[in-house]
C-alpha positions in Angstrom: 10.4 5.9 4.4 12.2 2.6 3.0 12.5 3.2 -1.3 12.9 -0.1 -3.1 14.7 0.3 -6.5 13.2 -2.6 -9.4 16.0 -2.7 -12.4 15.6 -3.9 -15.8 16.2 -6.7 -17.7 19.3 -8.0 -17.2 20.6 -5.4 -15.1 21.7 -4.4 -11.2 22.5 -1.6 -9.1 24.4 -0.1 -11.2 21.2 1.0 -13.0 20.6 3.4 -10.2 24.5 4.5 -9.9 23.5 8.3 -9.2 19.4 7.7 -8.0 21.4 5.8 -5.1 23.7 8.8 -4.5 21.0 11.8 -4.8 18.4 9.8 -2.4 20.2 8.3 0.1 19.6 10.7 2.5 15.6 11.6 1.6 15.4 7.7 2.2 16.5 4.4 3.3 17.1 3.3 -0.7 17.5 -0.3 -1.7 17.9 -2.3 -5.0 16.3 -5.3 -4.9 17.0 -8.5 -7.2 14.5 -9.6 -9.5 16.2 -12.1 -11.3 15.7 -15.4 -9.4 12.5 -16.9 -11.2 10.9 -17.6 -14.8 7.6 -16.0 -13.4 6.6 -12.3 -13.1 4.2 -13.2 -10.1 7.1 -15.4 -7.7 9.4 -12.7 -8.5 7.2 -10.3 -7.7 6.6 -12.3 -4.1 10.8 -12.1 -2.8 10.9 -8.8 -3.3 8.1 -8.2 -1.1 10.4 -10.7 1.2 13.0 -8.8 0.8 11.5 -5.9 2.2 12.3 -4.6 5.6 9.1 -2.3 6.5 5.6 -3.3 6.0 4.8 -0.1 4.2 7.0 1.5 1.3 7.8 3.3 -1.5 8.4 1.3 -5.0 10.1 2.8 -7.5 10.9 0.2 -11.2 12.5 0.8 -14.4 11.4 -1.2 -17.5 11.3 -4.9 -16.2 11.5 -3.1 -12.7 8.4 -1.7 -13.6 6.2 -4.6 -14.5 7.3 -6.2 -11.3 6.2 -3.5 -9.2 3.2 -3.4 -11.0 2.7 -6.6 -10.1 3.6 -5.9 -6.5 0.8 -3.3 -6.2 -1.6 -6.4 -7.6 -0.4 -8.7 -4.6 0.4 -6.2 -2.2 -1.3 -2.6 -2.9 -1.6 -2.2 0.7 1.9 -1.7 1.0 3.3 0.4 -1.1 2.8 3.9 -0.1 4.0 5.3 -3.3 4.7 4.4 -7.3 7.0 5.2 -10.0 6.8 3.6 -12.8 9.8 4.4 -15.7 9.9 3.0 -19.2 7.9 0.1 -18.8 5.1 -1.6 -20.3 1.9 -2.7 -18.5 1.0 -4.4 -21.5 0.9 -8.4 -21.9 3.7 -9.5 -24.1 1.7 -9.8 -27.9 2.4 -13.1 -29.7 5.2 -11.5 -32.3 7.2 -10.3 -29.6 6.7 -14.0 -27.4 8.5 -15.1 -31.0 11.2 -12.9 -30.7 12.3 -14.1 -26.9 12.1 -17.7 -27.9 14.3 -17.0 -30.2 16.6 -14.6 -28.5 16.4 -17.7 -25.5 17.8 -20.1 -28.4 20.5 -17.8 -29.5 21.8 -17.8 -25.7 21.3 -21.5 -25.1 24.0 -21.9 -28.3 26.3 -19.3 -26.7 24.9 -16.1 -27.7 24.4 -13.8 -24.5 26.6 -11.2 -25.8 25.3 -11.1 -29.2 22.1 -10.8 -28.5 22.8 -8.1 -26.0 24.9 -5.9 -29.0 23.0 -6.7 -32.1 19.6 -6.9 -30.9 18.9 -4.8 -27.9 21.5 -2.0 -27.1 20.9 -0.4 -30.4 17.4 0.6 -28.8 18.1 1.0 -25.7 19.9 4.8 -25.8 18.2 8.6 -27.6 19.7 9.2 -31.2 21.4 12.1 -28.8 23.4 9.2 -26.4 24.3 6.9 -28.4 27.3 7.1 -28.8 28.1 7.1 -24.8 30.1 3.9 -24.8 29.9 4.6 -21.0 26.4 4.0 -20.9 26.7 0.9 -23.5 29.9 -0.2 -21.4 27.9 -0.6 -18.2 25.0 -2.4 -19.7 26.4 -5.1 -21.1 28.6 -5.2 -18.3 26.1 -5.4 -16.2 24.0 -8.4 -18.4 27.5 -10.5 -18.8 27.7 -10.8 -15.1 24.6 -11.7 -14.7 24.2 -14.5 -17.0 22.5 -16.9 -19.0 20.8 -18.3 -16.4 19.4 -14.8 -16.1 18.5 -13.9 -18.8 16.6 -17.1 -19.4 14.4 -17.0 -17.0 13.6 -13.3 -17.2 13.1 -13.6 -21.1 10.2 -16.3 -19.6 9.2 -14.3 -17.4 8.2 -11.5 -19.3 6.7 -13.6 -22.0 3.7 -14.9 -19.8 3.2 -11.7 -17.6 -0.6 -10.6 -18.0 -2.0 -7.1 -18.6 -2.2 -4.8 -15.4 -4.7 -2.5 -16.7 -6.7 -3.5 -14.2 -4.1 -3.6 -11.4 -3.3 0.7 -12.6 -7.3 1.4 -12.4 -7.5 0.1 -8.8 -4.2 1.5 -7.5 -5.0 5.2 -5.3 -1.4 5.9 -4.8 0.8 8.8 -5.8 2.4 7.8 -8.7 5.3 8.8 -11.4 5.1 7.3 -14.2 8.0 8.6 -16.1 8.9 8.1 -19.5 12.0 9.1 -22.2 11.4 11.2 -25.3 12.7 9.2 -27.6 12.2 4.9 -25.6 11.8 3.2 -28.7 11.2 0.1 -26.6 8.5 1.9 -24.2 7.5 5.3 -26.1 5.6 7.8 -24.5 2.2 7.4 -25.6 2.6 3.9 -23.9 3.1 5.7 -20.5 0.7 8.5 -21.2 -1.7 5.3 -21.1 -0.7 4.4 -18.0 -1.3 7.6 -16.7 -4.5 7.8 -17.9 -5.3 5.1 -16.4 -4.5 4.8 -12.9 -6.6 7.6 -10.4 -3.6 10.0 -9.6 -0.6 9.7 -11.6 1.7 12.7 -12.9 3.4 12.1 -15.5 6.8 12.8 -17.0 8.2 13.1 -20.4 12.0 13.2 -20.3 13.9 15.0 -23.5 16.4 13.6 -25.5 15.4 10.5 -23.5 15.4 7.1 -24.4 14.9 3.7 -22.4 17.7 3.6 -20.0 16.1 7.0 -18.2 18.1 6.8 -14.6 21.9 6.5 -16.7 20.8 9.4 -19.6 19.0 11.5 -17.7 19.8 11.6 -14.3 19.8 14.8 -12.6 16.0 14.4 -14.7 15.0 11.7 -13.1 16.6 12.3 -9.3 14.5 15.7 -10.0 11.3 13.9 -10.8 11.5 11.1 -7.7 12.9 13.8 -5.3 9.3 15.3 -5.9 7.5 11.9 -5.9 8.7 10.9 -2.6 8.6 14.6 -1.7 4.3 14.2 -2.3 5.2 17.2 -4.8 4.5 15.9 -8.1 
C-alpha cells in the first residue's frame, strides 16, 4: 500500500526522517509537496495528482493534516486510512488571520528568519524539549530552504481555509488522531473534538511532546503509525 505523508507549514521531508526510515518496510512511503498554491483546495488537487495508486493511506501533520482533510473532502473513496497529527479542523479565527497578515508583511520586507525565530519557533516544542537545538535548527533550515514565496502562499491558504467538521463526520475510514500533550498550537482538546467527529477514530496523546511530534517523539509516533497501518489502533 502507498502511504502519503503531508508535512506542516514550511516543512519538507526532514519532518518525517524517522518515519521514512521506520515505515519503509511496511508501505511505499512518499512525502508529497504542499507548497505550490495559495489555496488548500488547489494544494489538495495537486497532492491527488502526485499519488500513483488509486487508493492509499494518508497522514498529515499540522498544515499537512488540514490538506489531508481537504483531500478526503474531494476524494474520500481514494483515502483508505487517515492519520491526523497535531492539526486543526477549524477555519482560522479573525485574530489568527490578522496575525498571518502581519507576518506576511514582515516576510515581504525581508523578515522571514525573524518571523520564524521570534514568532513561530517558541510555539513548536514541549517545555521538556525547548533546548533541542537539533530540532529547532532543522525547522529553521527547512523554512529558509523553502523561502519567502512558500511562506506567503501557505499563509494565505491557511487563512482562507474552510471548517472541516462536516468532512470528518462523513469519513468512515480508520483514522488515527494524534496530539502532543503540550502542543501550544493544536492542543489535545482540539484533537478530542476531531476524534469525536470521526465515526472510526482512535485518539493518541503523546506525553512530553509539543507540536512537532514526528521529531520530538519519533518512537511513539512510529508505533502509532505502525499500528494504524496494520489496522490495529
